[in-house]
C-alpha positions, -999 to 999 in steps of 0.1 A, spaced: 182 333 383 150 313 383 120 326 365 93 342 387 66 318 398 32 326 384 5 326 410 -27 309 400 -60 322 413 -74 303 443 -110 290 445 -137 316 441 -160 326 470 -193 307 471 -223 320 452 -242 320 484 -219 346 498 -228 371 470 -254 390 490 -259 428 491 -240 447 518 -259 460 548 -257 497 539 -264 510 574 -232 493 585 -213 507 555 -225 542 565 -214 536 601 -180 526 589 -177 558 568 -190 579 597 -164 563 620 -137 570 595 -147 607 594 -146 609 632 -112 593 633 -100 619 609 -111 646 632 -145 654 617 -178 657 636 -207 633 630 -243 632 642 -251 595 641 -286 588 628 -278 557 607 -278 527 630 -307 513 649 -288 512 682 -299 527 715 -277 555 726 -282 545 763 -261 518 779 -276 486 792 -295 490 825 -277 489 858 -293 456 868 -279 440 836 -243 453 843 -245 442 879 -257 407 871 -230 403 845 -204 416 870 -215 391 897 -213 362 872 -179 373 859 -166 375 895 -174 338 900 -147 330 874 -162 302 854 -179 312 822 -188 280 803 -212 265 778 -249 263 785 -276 241 771 -280 248 733 -315 261 738 -305 284 766 -302 286 804 -334 271 819 -341 300 842 -339 325 813 -362 305 792 -387 303 821 -384 341 826 -391 348 789 -421 325 791 -434 345 821 -429 377 801 -455 365 777 -480 359 805 -472 393 821 -471 415 789 -496 398 767 -517 374 788 -505 345 766 -494 312 780 -461 299 766 -443 268 779 -407 274 786 -399 243 765 -409 263 734 -385 292 741 -352 292 724 -324 316 735 -305 328 705 -274 349 696 -294 380 689 -324 380 666 -299 372 638 -292 339 654 -329 333 655 -334 340 618 -305 316 610 -319 288 631 -355 294 621 -349 296 584 -328 265 584 -354 246 604 -384 257 584 -372 260 548 -353 241 522 -334 255 492 -358 266 465 -386 274 489 -402 309 487 -408 332 516 -428 364 515 -413 396 531 -424 432 531 -407 460 512 -396 484 525 -382 460 551 -351 449 570 -324 440 544 -309 411 564 -341 390 558 -335 388 520 -298 384 524 -300 355 549 -327 338 528 -306 341 496 -275 328 514 -295 296 522 -309 292 487 -344 303 497 -361 328 475 -373 360 492 -406 372 476 -407 409 482 -442 423 484 -445 460 480 -463 478 508 -477 513 503 -501 538 518 -531 518 506 -520 488 527 -510 509 556 -473 501 547 -477 466 561 -482 431 547 -518 422 543 -536 388 542 -549 397 507 -514 404 494 -502 370 507 -531 352 492 -524 368 458 -487 360 459 -494 324 469 -519 319 441 -493 331 416 -466 308 428 -468 288 461 -451 302 491 -436 282 520 -437 310 546 -444 346 555 -423 370 576 -439 401 590 -424 428 614 -444 451 636 -433 477 645 -414 478 613 -378 487 603 -372 511 585 -407 525 588 -417 522 625 -452 514 612 -473 490 632 -499 465 621 -533 468 636 -546 440 658 -571 429 631 -544 430 603 -520 408 623 -548 383 632 -559 382 595 -523 376 583 -518 347 608 -552 332 598 -543 334 561 -510 316 567 -527 289 587 -554 285 560 -527 282 532 -505 259 552 -476 284 555 -451 291 582 -458 325 599 -428 343 614 -434 374 634 -404 397 641 -413 415 673 -379 430 681 -393 465 685 -420 455 710 -419 478 740 -410 507 718 -445 520 708 -460 554 713 -497 553 709 -507 518 718 -490 485 728 -480 461 701 -497 427 698 -479 395 697 -488 371 669 -491 344 696 -523 360 707 -540 349 675 -519 319 664 -503 295 688 -482 281 659 -466 314 649 -428 316 652 -418 346 672 -384 363 669 -373 389 695 -342 403 711 -328 421 740 -311 445 716 -336 473 712 -360 480 741 -335 464 766 -305 484 752 -283 453 748 -272 453 712 -236 443 717 -245 415 742 -259 395 712 -287 377 729 -323 372 718 -350 346 717 -376 327 697 -409 311 706 -415 281 684 -441 254 679 -432 223 699 -423 203 667 -396 228 659 -379 228 692 -358 197 688 -347 204 651 -336 239 662 -318 224 692 -298 201 669 -289 230 646 -279 252 675 -257 225 690 -236 224 658 -238 260 647 -234 279 680 -230 253 708 -246 279 730 -254 316 735 -227 332 757 -234 325 793 -226 360 805 -251 375 781 -278 351 792 -273 360 829 -274 397 820 -306 392 799 -325 376 827 -318 406 849 -331 430 821 -367 420 830 -362 437 864 -351 471 849 -385 483 836 -384 517 853 -350 525 838 -360 513 804 -392 532 804 -373 564 812 -351 557 781 -382 551 760 -395 585 772 -364 600 756 -372 583 723 -407 597 725 -394 632 730 -370 628 701 -399 614 679 -421 644 688 -392 668 680 -385 653 645 -422 650 636 -426 687 644 -393 700 629 -387 679 598 -416 694 579 -402 729 587 -371 721 567 -388 705 538 -388 669 549 -425 665 558 -432 634 538 -426 603 560 -443 571 569 -463 566 601 -440 565 631 -460 542 653 -431 525 670 -393 516 669 -370 547 667 -369 555 630 -384 581 606 -385 569 570 -384 601 550 -393 607 514 -365 629 499 -378 626 464 -382 664 461 -345 668 467 -329 638 449 -336 606 429 -304 590 443 -306 584 480 -271 568 481 -255 599 467 -277 621 488 -267 604 521 -230 604 510 -232 642 505 -251 646 537 -223 629 556 -195 647 537 -209 682 538 -231 683 569 -217 656 591 -250 638 595 -250 600 590 -283 586 576 -291 553 558 -302 554 522 -336 539 515 -321 515 489 -310 494 519 -346 486 526 -363 489 492 -344 482 460 -372 494 438 -383 526 455 -356 533 480 -338 558 458 -362 585 471 -361 576 508 -337 578 537 -340 564 573 -332 586 603 -327 569 637 -338 589 668 -323 564 693 -297 589 704 -299 621 725 -323 650 721 -293 672 716 -282 650 687 -317 652 671 -318 690 674 -283 692 659 -292 669 631 -323 689 622 -302 721 622 -275 705 599 -301 690 576 -318 724 572 -286 741 563 -277 713 539 -310 714 521 -308 752 517 -276 746 499 
């Protein structure tokens, strides 16, 4: 009998793949496992509209599918969709954008991948806000770009400021700045003056300025401003996922300076070939669904009002300004100093899925959690009831 063959370990995964997990998706997986085992869950963890895509979107996709041929498109997107996005900037913001500067992407994620590769080299440094969307730092790290996390607080209005960027750049030069308004996880929005000042500082310092505007359309007191209103060179990232209720369709867009269009096109040709044709056809129809989308937004507004009224009654009254998006970023420091364990217990004992703040802020997130109110009013009421019972122990 021959001796057993010893297996030698294979090559190790790349260092660039060693990024932190996206905890919101880990919570979703745990919540789904609980449901599959027969448990009940109120989903407050993922930033995903509870409503389906608008009827016009479904109908446009169905008509295209019935034609039979679903093929490649131009790497920068179907020309008619790029034209329609350009018209959206004229209609919504009064800003003229040539269609040649519009890039259709595979969700906003595809926009970040293309944009970061086109703007930054390994070793460059890019400022981002904390608390903030965790995929920013993870994608930057995977590309060998250093994310420079700038702590935002009540004094700054929980947003990046021009003064903070100037200080960070003076300490060690930056190559770019990435801002988001309304923000995730906070929902907090930059004022018009703050956004203009940030763009002006980037231009003065010779930095790329990237504005993530994925939650535009989802504001409750005033409309959001696009960075293009103040800086024609700003790089805009947006998506059909949030306001347009098209998360799974994976289609978004960028608006870029003319000098970036061809480099991004070359990258897109090799990385993605093209965004799925069916999703692009559907996305173009989404612009004709405003009445349906505004009705969905009214539901978010009602959920927001409910939570802002009821959370303080159960001992969760400390949260950041909820100007837009569909999140409440709640300070749970009086109940725990470990938001990971707190959210795990909340799911196990109360059946409420929430995202720990450590996903968004590695320094201070242990005392925060994010609740999404993108679902139904009944879910929000049920979540408050369960949370209250859980906190009373």
